[in-house]
N, C-alpha and C positions, 0 to 999 in steps of 0.2 A: 393528517394522520394516515399512515400506511399500516394496514393490518394484513399480516401474512398467516395463512391458515395451514396447519400441518396435520397430516394423518400419521398413524404409526409408521407407515411405509416411508413417508417424507422424513420423519425423524431419523430413521435408519439410513436414509440416503443423503442426509445433510453432511457436508464436508467443508474443510478449511482449505483455502488455496495453499499450495505448497511453498510459496515464496511471494515476495512483492511482485505485483503484476505491472510490467512496464507500460502497457498501453493505458491502463486505468490511471497510473501515476502521471503519465504524460498529459492525458486529457484533463484530469482534475487539477493539475498544477496550473494550467492556463486559466481555469476558473478562479483559482486563488490569486494568481498574479493580477488579474483584471478586476477582482472584487474589492470589497471595502473592509475585509477582515484586517484588524489592527494587531494581530498576534505578533508580539516582539520576536518570537522564535523564527519567523520567516521574513522579518523586515529587511535584513541584510541581503538575503536571497532575492527578494522582490526588487530591491534597488539595483543589484548587479545585473539580474536578468533583464529587467526593464530597460536599463541603459543599452544593453546589447541589442535588444529587439527594436529599439528606436533608430538604430543605424539603418540608413536607407536600403542598402543591399540586402541586409537580413530581413527587414520588414517586408520587402518584396517577395522574398523566398518563402516566408511563412504565412503570407496574406490569406490564402485559401483556407488553411487550417483554422486560423483565427476567425474567419468569417462564418464558418459552419459550426463553431464551438463557443457559443455565447456564455458569459460567466454566470448568468442567472436563468432560471426557468428551464424549459425543454432544450435538450441537445440530442442529436441523432443517435439511436442505438447502434447503428452500423459502425460508429467510431470506436466502440468497445466490444469487439467480437469475443465470443466465448473462447475461441482458440488462443487468445492472448495468455491464457493460463500456462501455455507451453513456451512463452517467451515473446520478445519483441518481433523477431522475424516472422514467426507464425501468425502473430496478430496483424502485422502489416500485410502479409500475403492474404489473409482472410478479408481485409478491407478491400484490397485490389480485386478480390473475387466476389464481392457483394453483388447479388443479382440486381438488375436495373429496376425491377419492381420494388424492391426494398429501398433502394436509393431514392426513387421517385416518391414513395410513400413517406419516408422519414423527412425528406427535404420539403415536401408539401406541408407537413406539420410545422416544421421549423419556419417556413415562410409566413405562417400565420402570425408569428410573434417577432420575427427578425428579418430585417431587410437584407437580402442576399445579393452579392455582386453578380455581374453577367457571367463570370467564370463558373458559377455554380450550375449554370444551365447544362453544360456538358457533363457535369457530375451526375445530375439528375437523370440523364439519358444513359448513364452507364458507360460513357466513353472511356476507353482504356487510358488515353492520354491524360484525361482529367483525374482519373483515379491514381495514376502514377504521380501527377503533380501534387495531389493531396498527401499521399504517403511520403513523398519527398519533402514536403513542407513539415510533416510530422517528424521525420528523421532530423531535419535541420533544427527544429525547435528542441527535440530531445537532446541533441548534442550540446545545446546552450543551457537549457533549464533543468535537465534531469541528470544526464550522464556524470557531470562533475561532482554530484552529490549522491551518487547511487549507493556507495557503500554505507553512508549514514542512513539513507532510506531503508536499505536492506536490514541494517542492524535494528532499527526501530520496529520494523515489521517482524523480524525474527524474535525479538523480545516479546512482542504481543502474542505471537504464535505459541511461545512457551507458556504464557499465562493461560491461553485457551486450552492447550494440551493438558496442563495440570488440572484444570477444571473438568475436562472430559475424563481423565484418568480417575478422578475422585468420584464423579457422579454420572458419567455418560453424556450423551448428546444434549439432554435436557439441561444438565449443569453447565455445559458449554454455552448454550443459548442464554441461560440465566446470567452468565458472567459478563454479558455484553452491556449491562447497564452502565451508566445512566442513559446512554443514547437509545437503548432498546429495552423493552419490557417483555419478559416471557411469562405467560400464564396459561397453563393447561391447554396446550395445542395452538396457541396464538402468540405470534411475535409482533409487537407493535413498535413502530417508529413514531415517537410522540410528536416531534417537531417537523414532520414531513410537510412540504409546502402545499400539498393537495390532499384531498380525501379520496382514498382508493383502497380496494381490497385485492389481494393476490392469493389465489387458491393454487397450491402447489400440485395437487392432483397426482401424487405419487412420484413426482419428478425429483423431489428433494431440493435442497438449496445449497448453492456454492457461496460461502462466506469469504469475502476478500478483504483482508486488513490493508488499510491504505494510509500512507504518510500524508498525502496531500488532500485527503477527504476533509472538508472543512466543517466538522461538527456534526452535521446531519447526515446519516447514512443515505446511500444512493441506490436506487433500484432501476432496472430497465423499464422503459415506457411500455413496450409491447409485452403483454402477459403470455403470449404464445412462445416467446423465446425461452431458452433454458434459464431458469430462475437464478439470479445473482443478486447478492446484497453486499455493497461495499460499505465498510464502516471505518471510522477514524481510529488511529492508534496514538498512543502517547509519543510525542516527537523526540523525547530524550535530549532536550536542549536545542539550542539554535543550530541551524545549518552552518557548517564550517565554511571558512573562506576558501575560495578556489585557488588562492595564491600557491605557486609552485615553490616558494621559498621554504627552506627546511624549517620544521617546527621544533624548537629546542626542547619543549616539553615532551613531544613525541620521541625525540632522540633519547632523552633521559629515561623515558619509560621503557623503550626497547632495550636500552643498555642494561636496565635492571632486570629484564626478563630472562633470567638464567636460574638454573637450579632444579633439583629433583622435586621439591615440594610443589612448586608452581605447575610443573608438568602433571603432577598428581591432581592438582586442583582442576586443571583442564579436563583430565580424564574423568574426574568425579562428575563434572557438569554434563558430560556426554553420556555417561553410563547410568547416572542416578535418575529415578522417576521417568523412565522411558526416554532419557536423553533430552528432557525439556527443562533442565535447570535445577538448581539447588538453592536453598537458603544459606545464609552465612553459618547458621548453627548446624545445618546438615553437613556442610563441607567440613566444619570443625570436628563433628562426631566421626565422620567417615575417615578422616585422615589422622584422627586422634591428636589434634592440636588445639590450642586455645581459640576461643572466638575472636580475640584480638588479633592473633596471628592469621586466622582465616580472613578477617577483614582487611588486613594489610596486604595479603597476597592477592585478593580479588581486586583491590584498588590498583595495584601495579598492572594486573592483567587488563583491567578496564581502561586505564590510561594508554595502554599499548594497542587498544582497539580489538582485543581478543574476546572480550565478553561485554555484555551490557547488564546493567542492574536496574531493577524496577521494584518500587515499594508496593507491597500488597498488605493492606491493613498494618499490622505491627511487624511485618517481616520484610526483608530485602531479598529478592530472588535474582540469582545470577544465571544468565543464559549465554552460551557461546555465540559469537558472531560467525558469519561464514568464513572469515579469515581465521578465527580461532579453530574452527573445525578443520580447515585445510591444513593448518600447522600441525594439529594433533594427528592427522592422517599421514603427515610426512610426505 
């Protein structure tokens, strides 16, 4: 069990990551790939990516990253720097700039539970060539396991952000924290991760908490090992169906959906989703009331937009909430 303690200042400083974090997705996807999770939503992805990584040339290229990122238990904090909130390049540059003292400390902890290859010795000494080898391995893995699925990952994370934003608009940060159940429990200044693999406490001490919604987080939220680092908690989002095939062949369903995507009313639906409730989505009934159309018509329009990849839909209790995807926002902006 992990218990995170908040002061009033911590509650005020708690925030939600602005988008899917590419470094966290990269690191956690390898855990999921090598783990025993039988989730059918990722079975096709696991098979496709596993086949590619078993190719000799690719296996050699990603070997160092695989070695220092075990699927269970401790993995080094330096692999997921805080700077990754600004994107992949910023995260990789932060890894290359990791002080040797931190590299040595993290890898010493890792060596207590995981056998490390000889190539990790240069990494522990902070050798620039070893750090470049590691980030190169991460980029190669990213290109195979994450990049082809990135839009689906972003859509799922964006849908979750919409849910959290609605909770925060309704009741502030404490309502946001309470909305993270069932994986987390919020009670009067304490956020508890119930199934955390070890027993520990984290006192935020006025620093606040960065909440990172993650597609590849496998059930149990993840925190950094070092309590002195800026506090981060990564939690799982609903995956919104299985990861799509990476085939480049045209998708006839997608073609039909895009062909249907014309007309003033659907443009107004997109606008309603970005302007209503602070831009964090609308229910089918809210769309219908806003556009003065029937609920059945609103449902039909949102279905077409969802099939075209411009919005995602998520059930909340007895409601379906629709949120624009990054593509939908881009099209609306023109």
